[in-house]
C-alpha positions in Angstrom: 65.2 79.1 99.0 68.4 77.6 100.3 70.8 80.4 101.2 73.4 78.2 102.8 75.2 77.6 99.5 75.3 81.4 98.7 76.7 82.2 102.1 79.4 79.7 101.8 80.6 81.1 98.4 80.6 84.7 99.8 82.6 83.6 102.8 85.2 81.8 100.6 85.5 84.9 98.4 86.0 87.2 101.4 88.6 84.9 103.0 90.4 84.6 99.7 90.6 88.4 99.3 92.0 88.8 102.8 94.5 86.0 102.2 95.7 87.7 98.9 96.1 91.0 100.7 98.2 89.4 103.4 100.3 87.6 100.7 101.0 90.8 98.9 102.1 92.5 102.1 104.4 89.5 102.9 105.9 89.6 99.5 106.6 93.4 99.8 108.2 92.8 103.2 110.4 89.9 102.2 111.6 91.5 98.9 112.7 94.7 100.5 110.3 96.8 98.4 108.4 98.0 101.4 111.4 99.7 102.9 112.2 101.5 99.7 108.6 102.6 99.4 108.5 104.0 102.9 111.8 105.8 102.4 110.5 107.4 99.2 107.4 108.7 101.0 109.5 109.9 103.9 111.8 112.2 101.9 111.4 115.4 100.1 113.3 116.8 97.1 115.7 119.5 98.3 114.1 122.1 95.9 110.7 121.6 97.7 112.1 122.0 101.2 111.3 125.3 102.9 112.1 126.5 106.4 108.5 127.8 107.1 105.0 126.7 106.1 104.3 130.3 104.9 107.0 129.8 102.1 105.0 126.9 100.7 101.6 128.5 101.1 102.8 131.6 99.3 103.5 129.4 96.3 100.0 127.9 96.5 101.3 124.6 97.8 100.6 122.6 100.9 103.2 122.4 103.6 104.0 118.9 105.0 106.3 118.8 108.0 109.2 116.3 107.4 112.9 116.0 107.5 114.6 117.1 104.2 118.1 115.9 105.0 118.7 112.3 106.1 122.0 113.4 107.7 120.1 115.9 110.0 117.2 113.8 111.4 116.3 116.4 114.0 116.1 119.3 111.6 112.4 119.8 110.8 111.4 121.6 107.6 108.4 121.7 105.4 108.0 119.9 102.1 105.9 121.9 99.6 103.6 119.7 97.5 101.0 120.6 94.9 97.4 120.4 96.0 94.9 118.7 93.7 92.6 121.2 92.0 95.1 124.1 92.1 
């Protein structure tokens, strides 16, 4: 059986998938959407900000350390987020 034709088509598919992923990343970077996505994941709603991790855990939520106020970048608080399954 001649496998050379099968290997060529699999290689073309893999290279095409990688090229599409790179293209999507480039589109995000050039359109400015990547920056807004990162900013959205880097912030926490003020109602979910707590001073200690224990305050989050007492509500049955996970505590993720992050800054809650962009005007105070050195102030570290905890963002309380719901945990799947709870």
